[in-house]
PyMOL commands that place a pseudoatom at each C-alpha (Angstrom):
pseudoatom trace, name=CA, resn=MET, resi=1, chain=A, elem=C, hetatm=0, pos=[106.896, 111.309, 99.083]
pseudoatom trace, name=CA, resn=ILE, resi=2, chain=A, elem=C, hetatm=0, pos=[108.212, 107.962, 97.887]
pseudoatom trace, name=CA, resn=ILE, resi=3, chain=A, elem=C, hetatm=0, pos=[111.750, 107.791, 98.992]
pseudoatom trace, name=CA, resn=GLY, resi=4, chain=A, elem=C, hetatm=0, pos=[113.504, 104.598, 97.739]
pseudoatom trace, name=CA, resn=ILE, resi=5, chain=A, elem=C, hetatm=0, pos=[116.796, 103.038, 99.917]
pseudoatom trace, name=CA, resn=VAL, resi=6, chain=A, elem=C, hetatm=0, pos=[119.153, 101.629, 97.123]
pseudoatom trace, name=CA, resn=GLY, resi=7, chain=A, elem=C, hetatm=0, pos=[122.379, 99.985, 97.678]
pseudoatom trace, name=CA, resn=LEU, resi=8, chain=A, elem=C, hetatm=0, pos=[124.711, 96.867, 97.716]
pseudoatom trace, name=CA, resn=PRO, resi=9, chain=A, elem=C, hetatm=0, pos=[123.897, 93.862, 99.886]
pseudoatom trace, name=CA, resn=ASN, resi=10, chain=A, elem=C, hetatm=0, pos=[124.906, 94.230, 103.356]
pseudoatom trace, name=CA, resn=CYS, resi=11, chain=A, elem=C, hetatm=0, pos=[125.532, 97.527, 103.274]
pseudoatom trace, name=CA, resn=GLY, resi=12, chain=A, elem=C, hetatm=0, pos=[123.094, 98.704, 106.105]
pseudoatom trace, name=CA, resn=LYS, resi=13, chain=A, elem=C, hetatm=0, pos=[119.661, 100.017, 103.750]
pseudoatom trace, name=CA, resn=THR, resi=14, chain=A, elem=C, hetatm=0, pos=[117.516, 97.833, 106.277]
pseudoatom trace, name=CA, resn=THR, resi=15, chain=A, elem=C, hetatm=0, pos=[119.030, 99.340, 109.492]
pseudoatom trace, name=CA, resn=LEU, resi=16, chain=A, elem=C, hetatm=0, pos=[118.285, 102.576, 107.731]
pseudoatom trace, name=CA, resn=PHE, resi=17, chain=A, elem=C, hetatm=0, pos=[114.788, 101.596, 107.049]
pseudoatom trace, name=CA, resn=ASN, resi=18, chain=A, elem=C, hetatm=0, pos=[114.131, 100.364, 110.676]
pseudoatom trace, name=CA, resn=ALA, resi=19, chain=A, elem=C, hetatm=0, pos=[115.506, 103.477, 112.045]
pseudoatom trace, name=CA, resn=LEU, resi=20, chain=A, elem=C, hetatm=0, pos=[113.695, 105.658, 109.960]
pseudoatom trace, name=CA, resn=THR, resi=21, chain=A, elem=C, hetatm=0, pos=[110.307, 103.743, 110.236]
pseudoatom trace, name=CA, resn=GLY, resi=22, chain=A, elem=C, hetatm=0, pos=[110.125, 102.655, 113.646]
pseudoatom trace, name=CA, resn=ALA, resi=23, chain=A, elem=C, hetatm=0, pos=[109.604, 98.930, 111.944]
pseudoatom trace, name=CA, resn=GLU, resi=24, chain=A, elem=C, hetatm=0, pos=[111.507, 95.679, 113.114]
pseudoatom trace, name=CA, resn=ALA, resi=25, chain=A, elem=C, hetatm=0, pos=[112.269, 94.271, 109.412]
pseudoatom trace, name=CA, resn=GLU, resi=26, chain=A, elem=C, hetatm=0, pos=[114.748, 91.413, 109.671]
pseudoatom trace, name=CA, resn=THR, resi=27, chain=A, elem=C, hetatm=0, pos=[118.053, 92.167, 108.978]
pseudoatom trace, name=CA, resn=ALA, resi=28, chain=A, elem=C, hetatm=0, pos=[120.465, 89.093, 107.650]
pseudoatom trace, name=CA, resn=SER, resi=29, chain=A, elem=C, hetatm=0, pos=[124.279, 88.606, 107.234]
pseudoatom trace, name=CA, resn=TYR, resi=30, chain=A, elem=C, hetatm=0, pos=[123.591, 86.892, 103.978]
pseudoatom trace, name=CA, resn=ALA, resi=31, chain=A, elem=C, hetatm=0, pos=[122.271, 88.963, 100.479]
pseudoatom trace, name=CA, resn=GLN, resi=32, chain=A, elem=C, hetatm=0, pos=[118.679, 88.419, 100.304]
pseudoatom trace, name=CA, resn=THR, resi=33, chain=A, elem=C, hetatm=0, pos=[118.666, 89.907, 96.833]
pseudoatom trace, name=CA, resn=GLY, resi=34, chain=A, elem=C, hetatm=0, pos=[115.342, 87.880, 95.417]
pseudoatom trace, name=CA, resn=ALA, resi=35, chain=A, elem=C, hetatm=0, pos=[113.427, 89.472, 98.774]
pseudoatom trace, name=CA, resn=GLU, resi=36, chain=A, elem=C, hetatm=0, pos=[110.264, 91.303, 98.537]
pseudoatom trace, name=CA, resn=PRO, resi=37, chain=A, elem=C, hetatm=0, pos=[111.153, 94.933, 99.616]
pseudoatom trace, name=CA, resn=ASN, resi=38, chain=A, elem=C, hetatm=0, pos=[110.042, 96.694, 102.685]
pseudoatom trace, name=CA, resn=ILE, resi=39, chain=A, elem=C, hetatm=0, pos=[107.850, 99.357, 102.803]
pseudoatom trace, name=CA, resn=GLY, resi=40, chain=A, elem=C, hetatm=0, pos=[106.753, 101.673, 105.492]
pseudoatom trace, name=CA, resn=MET, resi=41, chain=A, elem=C, hetatm=0, pos=[104.922, 105.032, 105.932]
pseudoatom trace, name=CA, resn=VAL, resi=42, chain=A, elem=C, hetatm=0, pos=[105.836, 107.658, 108.450]
pseudoatom trace, name=CA, resn=LYS, resi=43, chain=A, elem=C, hetatm=0, pos=[103.758, 110.856, 109.497]
pseudoatom trace, name=CA, resn=VAL, resi=44, chain=A, elem=C, hetatm=0, pos=[105.502, 113.992, 109.731]
pseudoatom trace, name=CA, resn=PRO, resi=45, chain=A, elem=C, hetatm=0, pos=[104.083, 116.466, 112.140]
pseudoatom trace, name=CA, resn=ASP, resi=46, chain=A, elem=C, hetatm=0, pos=[104.033, 119.961, 111.931]
pseudoatom trace, name=CA, resn=SER, resi=47, chain=A, elem=C, hetatm=0, pos=[102.944, 122.112, 114.892]
pseudoatom trace, name=CA, resn=ARG, resi=48, chain=A, elem=C, hetatm=0, pos=[102.683, 125.233, 112.705]
pseudoatom trace, name=CA, resn=MET, resi=49, chain=A, elem=C, hetatm=0, pos=[100.508, 123.307, 110.576]
pseudoatom trace, name=CA, resn=ASP, resi=50, chain=A, elem=C, hetatm=0, pos=[98.181, 122.295, 113.435]
pseudoatom trace, name=CA, resn=ARG, resi=51, chain=A, elem=C, hetatm=0, pos=[98.456, 126.234, 114.706]
pseudoatom trace, name=CA, resn=LEU, resi=52, chain=A, elem=C, hetatm=0, pos=[97.075, 127.331, 111.083]
pseudoatom trace, name=CA, resn=SER, resi=53, chain=A, elem=C, hetatm=0, pos=[94.111, 124.795, 111.659]
pseudoatom trace, name=CA, resn=GLU, resi=54, chain=A, elem=C, hetatm=0, pos=[93.214, 126.031, 114.840]
pseudoatom trace, name=CA, resn=VAL, resi=55, chain=A, elem=C, hetatm=0, pos=[93.161, 129.816, 112.847]
pseudoatom trace, name=CA, resn=TYR, resi=56, chain=A, elem=C, hetatm=0, pos=[91.316, 128.766, 109.868]
pseudoatom trace, name=CA, resn=GLN, resi=57, chain=A, elem=C, hetatm=0, pos=[89.249, 125.281, 110.996]
pseudoatom trace, name=CA, resn=PRO, resi=58, chain=A, elem=C, hetatm=0, pos=[89.576, 123.904, 107.607]
pseudoatom trace, name=CA, resn=LYS, resi=59, chain=A, elem=C, hetatm=0, pos=[87.224, 121.134, 107.443]
pseudoatom trace, name=CA, resn=LYS, resi=60, chain=A, elem=C, hetatm=0, pos=[90.037, 118.459, 106.793]
pseudoatom trace, name=CA, resn=THR, resi=61, chain=A, elem=C, hetatm=0, pos=[93.609, 118.956, 108.106]
pseudoatom trace, name=CA, resn=THR, resi=62, chain=A, elem=C, hetatm=0, pos=[96.003, 116.716, 106.050]
pseudoatom trace, name=CA, resn=HIS, resi=63, chain=A, elem=C, hetatm=0, pos=[99.622, 116.146, 107.328]
pseudoatom trace, name=CA, resn=ALA, resi=64, chain=A, elem=C, hetatm=0, pos=[102.469, 115.336, 104.960]
pseudoatom trace, name=CA, resn=VAL, resi=65, chain=A, elem=C, hetatm=0, pos=[103.495, 111.346, 104.650]
pseudoatom trace, name=CA, resn=VAL, resi=66, chain=A, elem=C, hetatm=0, pos=[107.011, 110.178, 103.802]
pseudoatom trace, name=CA, resn=GLU, resi=67, chain=A, elem=C, hetatm=0, pos=[106.631, 106.698, 102.251]
pseudoatom trace, name=CA, resn=TYR, resi=68, chain=A, elem=C, hetatm=0, pos=[109.991, 104.456, 102.060]
pseudoatom trace, name=CA, resn=ILE, resi=69, chain=A, elem=C, hetatm=0, pos=[110.843, 101.550, 100.225]
pseudoatom trace, name=CA, resn=ASP, resi=70, chain=A, elem=C, hetatm=0, pos=[113.441, 99.269, 101.387]
pseudoatom trace, name=CA, resn=LEU, resi=71, chain=A, elem=C, hetatm=0, pos=[114.504, 97.446, 97.965]
pseudoatom trace, name=CA, resn=PRO, resi=72, chain=A, elem=C, hetatm=0, pos=[116.430, 94.140, 98.239]
pseudoatom trace, name=CA, resn=GLY, resi=73, chain=A, elem=C, hetatm=0, pos=[120.374, 94.779, 97.408]
pseudoatom trace, name=CA, resn=LEU, resi=74, chain=A, elem=C, hetatm=0, pos=[121.458, 95.086, 93.873]
pseudoatom trace, name=CA, resn=PRO, resi=75, chain=A, elem=C, hetatm=0, pos=[123.772, 92.413, 92.451]
pseudoatom trace, name=CA, resn=ARG, resi=76, chain=A, elem=C, hetatm=0, pos=[127.399, 93.540, 92.007]
pseudoatom trace, name=CA, resn=LYS, resi=77, chain=A, elem=C, hetatm=0, pos=[128.867, 93.271, 88.318]
pseudoatom trace, name=CA, resn=SER, resi=78, chain=A, elem=C, hetatm=0, pos=[131.995, 91.723, 87.806]
for i in range(1, 78): cmd.bond("trace and resi %d" % i, "trace and resi %d" % (i + 1))
show_as sticks, trace
zoom trace
């Protein structure tokens, strides 16, 4: 799953991104409209899946992964 975090400059997008991913992306008190997006991937642990893997013993167990993309701030229209 890929989730994009979109919004106006300085509205807390990068702070939310850091909270969700555990990353330490730089936050600034000024607009960075031309910056590159931050990308982070988070594994989603699920004890139910681990239990099913123990019971059925598949060759491979793949847990869910969420990819967050912190997009640069959108410029305001005048």
